N, C-alpha and C positions, 0 to 999 in steps of 0.2 A: 186204563182201558186198552191203550195201544200195546202195552207190555203183555197183557193177558191175551190179546189177539195173536201176538207173535209167539207166545208159549203154545197156544192152540195149534198154530201152523206147524211148529216144531214137533209136537206130539203126533200130528197127522202124517208128517213126512218121515218120522223115525222108522216105521216098518220097512221103508224102501231103501234104507241105508244098510251097508254091510256092518257086521259085528265089529270088525277091526276099525272101521271109520268111527263108529260110536265110541269105542274105547279110546281112540286117539283124541276125540273131542272132550271126553270126560277127563282124560289126563291133562289136557290143556287147561280146562276149567279148574281142576284141583291145583295145578301149579300156579295159576294166577292167584288163587286164594292164599297159597303159601307166600307168594311175593308180597301181597297186600298185608298179611299178618306181620311180615318181617319189617315193614315200613314203620319208622319211628315218627317222622314228621316230613312234610313236604311231598315231593313226587316220589314215586316208586323207583328204587335203585335195583338194577339188574346186574348180576354177576356174569362172568364168562360162562359158567355152567348153565345159568338160566338161558343165555343166548344160544348156547350149543343145543340145549334140549329143544327149544322152540324151533330152531332152524332144522334140526333133524326131522322133527315131526312134520314140518312144512314140506321138506323134501319128499317124505313118504306119503303124506296126506295133505295136499294143497287146500282141501276144503276146511281146514281148521281156521283159516282166516275169518270165517264167519262167526266164530265164537271168541275171538280175541277182543277183549274190551279194554284192557289197561294199556295197550299200545296200539298204534295205528298200523294197518297192514303195510304201509310204505316203510315203516321202521323195520319190520321183520325182513322185508325184501332187501333193504339197505344192509342189514346185518349179514344176510346171506351173500351179497355181493362182496362185502368186505372180507368175509371168511374165504370166499373163492380167490380173491386177490392174495390174501395171506398164504393160502395153501400153495398157490403156484409160485409165489415168491420164495417159499421154503423149498419147493420142488426144484427151482432153478438156481439155488444158492451155489456159490463157488465152493468146490470141494478140493481145491488145490491152487496151482498157478506158480508164478515166479516167487521164489523164496525172498524174504525181506533181507536187506543188507544189514550189516552189523550195526549195533547201537552206537558204537564209537564213531563209525563213519557217518552215520546220520547226524550226530552232534557236530562233527567236523564240518559237514556241508552247511548246517545252520550257522555255525560260527563264522565261516567264510562269507556267507551271504549277509550276515549282520555287520561284519567288519568292513566289507567292501560293497556298499549299497549300489554302486554303479555297475557291478558285474552281473551278467546273466548266467543262465545254465551252461551255455557253451564255454564261457570263460572259466567258470568254476570247475567244469569237467576237465578242461585242459590243465588246470593247476593240480587237480587230483591225479591225473595221469602222470604228471611229473613227480608226484609223491609216491607212486607205485600202487595206486588204487585203480583196479579195473572196474569201472562203473559206467553205466549207460547214461546218456544225457537225459532221458526221460526220468530215470531215478533221481538224478540231481534236481531236476525241476520239481519233482514230487516232494522232496524233503527240504528244499530251500525256503526261506522266508518269502511269503507271497507279497508282492507289491503291485500297485496299479500304475500303469504307465505304458507308453508305446515302446516296442522293441527298437533297438538301434538299427538304422538303415545300413545297407552295405552296397558298395559299388561293384558292378559286374565288370570284371577285367577282360580285356581282350589283348590281342597281340601276344598270346601266351608263349609262342615259340621264340619270341625275340626278347623276352623279359630280362635275361641276364645282361643284355647290352643296352638297357634303357634305364634312365634315371629321370627324376622330375624335381622341379624346384618351384618355390612360390614364396610370396611375402604375405604376412598377416599383421594386423594392427592390434595393439594391446594398450588400453588406457591405464594410467597410473592413479595413485591416490589423489594427486593434485590435478587430475583431468588432463594431463599431458599425454601425447601419443608416442608410443614406442613401436618400432617395426621389428618383427621377428622374421628371420630368413631360414628356410629349411631346404635341404637336399635329400632326396630319398632314392634308394635303390629299389627298383620295382620288383625284382625277382624274389628277394628275401624280405622285402618291406623294411630294409635296414635304414635307419636314420643316420646318414653318414656325416651330416654337418648341420649345425644349428647355431645361430648367432643373433645378436641384437644390436640395433643402432637407433639413433635419434633422427638421422638424416640420411636415408639411403640414396646413393648416387650410383651411376654406372661404374665408376671406378671402384667403389666399395664392393659391388656385386662381382666384378671381375677378380678382385683380390680374394673374395670368398671362394670362388671357383678354383683358383690356384691352390688355396690351402686345403680344400676339400678333396681334390683328386691328385694324387701323385701322377707323374707322366705315364707310368706303366699300368695304372689302374683306372684311367678315365673311361667312362662308358662311350658307346658308339653314338647313341642318340640321347638328347636331353629335351624333355617336354617342358615348356614354359608358357606363361600367359602372354598377352599382347600389350602389357603395360609399357609405357614409353621409357621406363627405366632400363629395360633390356634393349639398349640402343646399340650404336655402332661399336662402342668400346667393348661391350659384352660379346657381341657376335664375332668380333675379331679375335678375342681371347678364346672363344670356343673353337674357332677354326684352327687357331694355332695349337690347341691341345688335341686336335683330331676329333672333335666332337661336332656332330651335326645337330643344330637346334631345330626343334619342331614346335613352332608356336601354335596355339590353339586357334580355332576359328573365332571370329567376333561373337561375343555373347554366348560362348559355349564353355563354361567352366567345367562341365562334366568331362570334357576331353582331357583335363588334367586331374582325373578323379583320384589318383593315388595320393598326390600332394594335398588335394582338398580333403580327402578322408583323414590324412595324418593331422592336418590343422584342426579338423573337427574333433579328433581324439584329444589333441592337446587342450582344446578349449573345454570339452566336456569332462575330461578326467583330471585336469590340472588347473587351468586358469579360471574356470568358473567358480572355484572354491578358494581362491587366494586373492588378496588385494596386493597389487604390485606397488612397491614404494619408489622404485627408480630403475635405471638401466642396469646397475650392478645386481640389484635384487632379482630382476627378471632373468638376467643371464644365468645366475646361480640356479634359479628354479628350473629353467628350461634344460640346462645341462644335467641336473639331477633326474628330470623326467626322461631325458634322452637315454641315460644309462639304464633306467628302468625299462624303457620301451625296447631297447636293443637286447638286453641281457636277460630280462625276467618275464616280461609280458608275453603271454601266449597269444597266438593269432589263429583264427579259424582257417584262413587260407593256407597256413603252413602246417596243417594237420596237428594243431595244438602244440606247436613248438614256437620258440622265440626266434627273432631274426638271427641272433648269434646263438646257435643251437644249445639248448640246455640238456645236460645228461639226466637220465631218470635215476632218482635216488630210491633205494630199496630198504635200507637199514637206518636205524637211528630214531630218536624222538623228534617230533615235528615242532618247530619253533616258527613264530611269525615275527617278521621284521618290518616295521612301518616305513612307508615311502611317503615323503613330503608331509610328514607329521600325522599320517593316518588315513587319507583318502584311499590308499592302496596298501597292500601288504605283500611281502615276499615270504612264501612258505617253503621251508627247507628242512631237511633232516640233519641233525647235528649229533 
């Protein structure tokens, strides 16, 4: 009875509708029948042509919503919004941009990032610049293997105008496989970040520190200033030796290790890039490891503060095939053309 009443109302309202509107409603009804006849089992399946047909009629004649029975009006509106988004996505697509780098270079970036998991995009780019590849840091970050983790921190340097005359020294502790403690001693030139001296002892004394200073600096190459901590081991014997060599020592303030940031950063690099991946057997073993790392640090490792150069400047290689040479058994590699 209700359906008959609705039919009667539609017949009474039809004279007041335009001819195009009636034809649009008839087309929608016929298309719904086509969709229902095409259904094999379950719910009706719409193709992209079906959606496009109904959306176009909806754009021209919004009144067809009243004759849609096999879908909800909200579904048609959702199709229309999805088509609008797809159209403008296609309209705003990229038509050009920066050209991609060579496939071989992309594979080399991935190879370096896999071989050296401790390296980030700045370090890899510095190595590529030394191999003759002009590539941006953002491109390196795009093609390297993605990892989760915090980026390495960096110390902000100061006293830039006096760096050539400043050195820094510090001690650090290394446990052995037998839980004994060894002491490493480093001296660093601030201007080129050059590791000028590294040694190991089981019992550091002021006399031992003074002897290391004598061996590290020839009389004509001693720095003007030397930054050190406030440990008691830097006692009268050490200060007298420094004065005799023409060096003015600059102890840090109490509880302020950041004032010796260059040496602290060097020790952090030694731990992160070397000692955290090796079990130390004894004093001789540790001395060999640290001296190998010191050669890598001075001659090979590129530094962000040195414009991607090593402390002992590395020449740029342009010709030859690229070979990798492992450092310390594999945590780092030296890439060179041969």
